[in-house]
N, C-alpha and C positions, 0 to 999 in steps of 0.2 A: 076654789071658785075665784073667778076674776070679777072685780067690780069697778066700774068707772067712777072716779071720785069727783068729777066735774071741777077739778082744780088744776092749777099749773104751778110749776116751780121754775123760776127764772134764774139761769146761770149767765154769768158774764165772762166772756172769753178774755184771754190776755190782750186781744186787739181792741177790747171795749165793746164788741158786738154782744148783744143780748140774745139769748136763746130760750124760748118758752117750751117747756116739756109738759105735755098733757099726761096727767097721772092716772094710773089704775092700781088698785090693791090686789094682791093675791095671797092665797093661803100656802100653796105649795109651788115649788119651781115648775113641776110638771104641768101645773094648771095653764101656764102661759104658752106651752108648746101648741103650735098650729092654731093660735087664737087671733093673732093680729096679721094684717096685710099691709103692704107698702114698703117704703124704703126710707132710710134716714139714720138718725142717731137715736140711741136708746140709753136709758140711765136706770141702773138698779139703785135703790135706796132702802134704808130702814126708816120707816115712818113710825114715829113715836111721839108721845106727849111729854113736854117738859114739866118742870115743877109747878108751873102755873096752869097746866092742862091744855096748853096750846101745842098743836101738832107741829113737829119739826122733822126734817129729813137729814139723816146722815148718808152722804154719798158713798157708794160702795164700788160701782163699776160703770164705765162709760165705754160704749162701743158704737160701731157703725155697721150697717148692713144694707144690701140691695134687696133683701127679702126677709121681712119680719116673720113671715109665715113659717119658714123653716130654720131660722137663725138659732133657735133655742134647743133644737134637737141635738143632744150630745154637745152642749156648749162647753168650750174649752176651760171656762172659769166657773162653771157651775158649783163645783165643791167650795170654792173660796166665797162665792156669792151666798150660798146657803150658810156657810160657817159664820158669815157676818150678819145673819138674820135678815136677809132682804125680804120685804113684804110689799114692795111697791116698785112699779116700773113706769118710767116716763118715756114719751116719744116726742121727738123733734122731727116732724115729717119733711121729707125732701123728695117729692115725687119726681121721676124722670131724671134723678141726679146721677152723676158718674161717680164711680168709686173714688176717683181723685178729689172730687168736690167734697164728698163726705169725709174723707181723711183729712183734708185741710181744716174743716170745722172741727172735727174730733181733736186734732192737734192743738187748735186754738184753746179749746176747753181743757185739755190735758195739761196745758202750760199754766193754767190759772188755778187749778184745783188739785187736791190729793184724793185720788180714788185708790184705796188699798188693794183692790183686786186687779188694778192695772199694772201693778208692779210685776216685773218679769219673773220673780222667783216664787210666785204662788199660783 
């Protein structure tokens, strides 16, 4: 099941630009297939409570797509994302954007953070 959290997580790129990702929780990876529409960046996280009971996010994978609706069908990093216990997905919407525009923003964030599933060898 997919649930809107009515929360955002903000990431700051190497450039200093801030990106607000609107968050949704999910139970199984298959739950998100053909659920969302649009284009932009997407972020997989593990949402968990810290020792004080405050929700935190461990960032797992960052990607870009021109079509959220079909992107998660046979996703090339699904195994890694599931192995890292992802239970939350965030969206930075970029309607009518080109692939080049999305890749530029994706690169800005990849230069600023470590996402274990973005490594080439997993």
